[in-house]
N, C-alpha and C positions, 0 to 999 in steps of 0.2 A: 504494500500500500504506500505509494509514493507520497512524500510529504510535500505539499505544494504551497507556494506563497498565498497568503490571503488576498482575495480580490479587493480592490479598492485602496490598496496601499499607495502612498504618495510616490511620485517619481523621484522626489528627493531621497526618500528612504531606499528605494530600489537601487540608487547609486551609491549607497553607503558601503564602505569597504568591509569585508568580512575577514574573520580570523582564519577560518578553515575553508577548504575548497568545497563549495556546494556540490560539485560534480562527484566528489569523493564520498559523499554521504550515502549510506546503504539504504536502499529502498526497502520498506517493510513488506512489500508484496501484497497479496490479497488481504482483505480486511478480516482480522480475527474477531472472535465474539465480542471483545471489547478492545478499545484502543485509546491511545493517548490523545491529547489535544493537538490541534494544529499549532504550528509555530506562529508567533506574533510578529508581524512585520510593520511597525509603525514608529513614528517619533513621538514619544509621550510628551504631551503639552500640559504643563502644570496648571491646574484649574484653581480658582479661589477656594479656600477652605470653606466647606459648607457644613454647618452643624445642623443636623436634622433631628429634631426632638422625637423621642419615642412616642408612640400612640398611647393615650391614657388607657389604663387597664380596663376601664369601663366600656371602651368602644369595642364593637364587634369586629370580627375579621373582615366582614363584608365591607364596612366603612374603610378599613385599612386598605383594601384592594382598590376602592374608589380613589383614595388618595394616591395610590401607586399607579394609577392610569389604566386599570382594567377596563376592557371595552364594554362588558356587560350586555351582551346580545340578549334579545328578548327571551330566547329559549334557554338561556343559561342561568344558573344560580347567581345571586348577587355577589358572591365571593366564595373562596374555598372554605371548606369546613374540615378541620383536622380530624383524622380518623381516631386520634387519641388526644386527650387533653394535655396541655403542657405539664411536664413532670418535674422539672428542675429549675430553680431560680437562676437568673443570669449569673449571679456571683460565683457559682460552682463550675462554670465552664472552664475547661482545660486551656491554659495559655502556655504553649510550648516556648522554651527559651531560645533566645538568639544563639545561633551556632550549633543547634542540636543536629547530630548526624542522623542520616536517614537512608532508607532504601525505597525505591518505587518499582513495582512490577505490575503491569496491567494486562499481560497476555496469558497468565497462568494462575493456578491456585497454589498458594504457599503451602509448604509442608513444614509445619511448625510443631516441634515436640512440646509437650507439657513439661513444666518444671518438675513434676512428680513422675514423669514417664521413666520406665526402666530401659533407658537407651543411652548409647554413647553419642548419639547424634547431637550436634550443637547447632544453634541458630547462627547462620553465617550470611552476612556480617553481623557482628554483635553490636547493633546500633539501637538506639532507643525508640525510633519513630519509623513506622512502616505505612506506606501508601499503596493501596491495591484496589482492584475493581470490587465494588460492593455486591453486585449481583452474582458474580462468580463465587463469592464466599458465603452466600446464604447456606444455611443447613450444614455448616462445617464447624469444627472446633477451633478454627484458626485464631479468632479474636480472643476467646477465653484462654487459649494456650499462650498467646502473646502477653495477655495480662498476667498470667501466672509467672511469666519471666520478667515482669516489670516493664514491659514495652507498651507503646501507644499505637493505636490503630486509626489511620485516616482512610475513610471509605470514599472511593471515587465513583462518580456517575456523571453523565452529561445532562446538564440542566437546560441547555439552550439548543439542543438538536434532537430530532427524532431519529431513533435507531430501530430498524425493523427486527432486531434480534433480542431486544430486551423483553422480559416476561410481561411487562405492562404495555407493550406497544399498541395493543388494540384499544387502549383507553383514549388514545388521541383521535380527534375527528379531523376531517379534511380542512376545516377552517383554521385549525391550529398550525398548519404547515405552510412554510414558505418555499423558497427555491431550494433546489438541490445544492448541497455544499460542494464548492469547487474542490475537486480531487477526491471526493467521498461520494460516489454515485448512489449509494444506498441510503444516504442520510439527507435530511432536510432541516433547514432552520426552523425554529419554533417561534411562534408569536408569544413572547414572554409577558405580554400585557394581558393576555386572556385569562379569565378566571379558570377555565377548564385546564389550561396548561399548569397554572399555579396549584390547582388541586392535586394534580399528578405529582408535582414536586413536593408538596406537603406529605403525600403518602410515601414518597421516597425518603424523606427525612424521618418519618415514622419507622420505616424499615431500618434505617441506620441506627435509630435510637434503640429499637428492639434487638438489634444485633450487638448492642453495647459498643458501637464505634465511639471513639473519643472525638472524632472530627469528621467533617465531610470535605471533599474536594470537587465542587461542582464545576464542570467544564463548559466551555463554549457560551459564556455569558456575554460576549462582546460581539454579537451578531451585527450591530450597527456599523462595524468596520468592514462589512462584507456586502456583496450583492445578495441581500436576503429575501427580496421580493415582498417585504412586509412593511417597509417604511420605518424600520426601527431607528431610534435615535440614541445618542449618548445618554440622554436623560432616562430613557427606557432601561438601559443597562444599570444606571445608578439606582433607579427605583427597584429593579428586580433583585439586585445584589443586597440592597438594604432589607427588602422583604425576606429573602432567604436567610440572611444573617440573623435577623431578629427571631424568625421561626426556628432556626437551628438552635439558637441560644435557649429558647423556651424548652427545648427538648434535652438540654444539657449537652449539646454538641458544639464544639468549636467549628469554625468554618474558615476556609482559605479563599483568597481571591486568585483565580487562575489568570495569569497574564494581565491584560486590561489596565496597563499602566496609566492611561489617561484619566481613570476614575478613582485612583487611589485616595486622593484627598477627600473625595466625597463619600467614601465608604469605610475608611480606615477604622472608624469607631465601632463598626459592627462585624469586623472580621479579625481573626486572631493570627493569621499568617498569610504569606504569599506563596503560591506555587508558580514559579517563573520558568519559562523555556527560552534559552538562547539570548539572554540579555548581553552576555559577553560577546557572542558572535556579531550582534548588531549594535554594540557599543551603547547599550541602554541601561546598564546596571545602576547608574547613578539615580535613575528614576525610581528604582525600587528600594533605594536606601531610606526612603520615608518609612518603610516598615521597621528596619533595624533601629532607626532613630527613635521610634515609638516603643522599642522594646519587644518587637514582634519579628519572628524569623522569616527569612526568605529561603524556602526550599527550592533550590536552583538546579536546573538540568541543562547540560550542554550535550550536543550530539556531534562529537568530533569525527573527522575522517579516520577510518580504521576501526571504529568501535562497532561491535565489541571485540575486545581482545588484542587489537593491534594499533593502539593509539600511540602516535609519536610523542616522545617526551617534550619536544618543543611546542607541540599543539596543546598538550595538557597544561604546560606552564603558562602559555598565553591566555588560555581560557580561565584558568584558576587565578591568574594575576590581573584580571580585568579591573579597570578603574571602577571603584564603588562596590566591588564584590568581595572585599576582604573579610567581611563578617557574615557572608552568606553560607548556607549549608549546601555546598556544591557537590553534585555527582556528575560523572561522565557516563553516558549510556548509549546503547545502540538505539536506533530510531523506533524499534518495535517495543521498547521498554521491557526487555526480557530479564532474566535472572542475573545477568552480568552487570557489574558496577565497578568503576574506578573512582577513587577519592583523590583529592588534591595533595594528600600526603604521600601519594604513590601506592597506597594499599589497593589491592584488587581482590574482589570476591565474587563468588557465584552462589546464589541462594538455591537451596534444594526446593524444588517445586513438585507438586503431585504428578503422578504418572510419568515421572522421569527417573531413570536409573542413575546410579552413582557416576557413571561415565558420561552422562549427558545425553545419551540416546533415549528415544522414546520407547517405552515398554510396548510390547505387542499385545 
């Protein structure tokens, strides 16, 4: 599944020098059941700091959606209704520390031993934070095993795109869908303003809470930067992220902002971390320093030529030494976000995943 530049990027950005050779990046091939986000190709523009007051507790969620720009079609409910009531006050939401080491795997189910398991298998790498596909890990013991080892779980799902392979795909209606995503022929942009779409995302947050995820990593929230066919705006993204952040917090979930550097100042108070792709490659890491300045980490991914397993030392040094990224939690990964990872200290690891033998070949 080739990683293609987002449509709508400025010519100025297209001309920006890159650290690694784009032609050398490995294509991910055909779309796996889940996949990572698209890379962000934009020049982040610092907006004025906007302090958006939380809705009064007495207001219903339907009014909240009205304030967030829900369209409210005649045949739709006035706003989403959570399938479960809020369970945790905002004050208990996990705040990961700046510089926390992590691993991200989106194409496989993790094989994580319990702390009490009678096995010599160790969790590799031994890092405190793990980001993985939420739907792939339902009905597994992965999160409880991670917690038994003192680790944290970030659950990934796409919040801004329709994917035909998710178990809730039939919940979407035709009016929810926009244009096909450039480079992802099976996926379409979602109208993030619609109550029907937000209802589905609330249910996904309920799933994450029921799975005991510590946080969520909602992808594709920046549809306005693309030819989405829906007329989405930057303000729509701000409203949607604020909506998701507040609802995640009600469920005791931390939430990250995936890329979307242009809206950081407008949503920083409702998210606990950033998940960024390729800010070093595109000389944009200083934009995301707003997170670390606020005491919130940037979980940072770069996709160097040769990854996985054959990254040149000079490439890793350039990416890890990018201006503004010195306090980021940087990982070097292959574009399909598989089990392999390299860190800026030179350590390399490969995580054991389900249905994979010790030598890395698939079990028959």
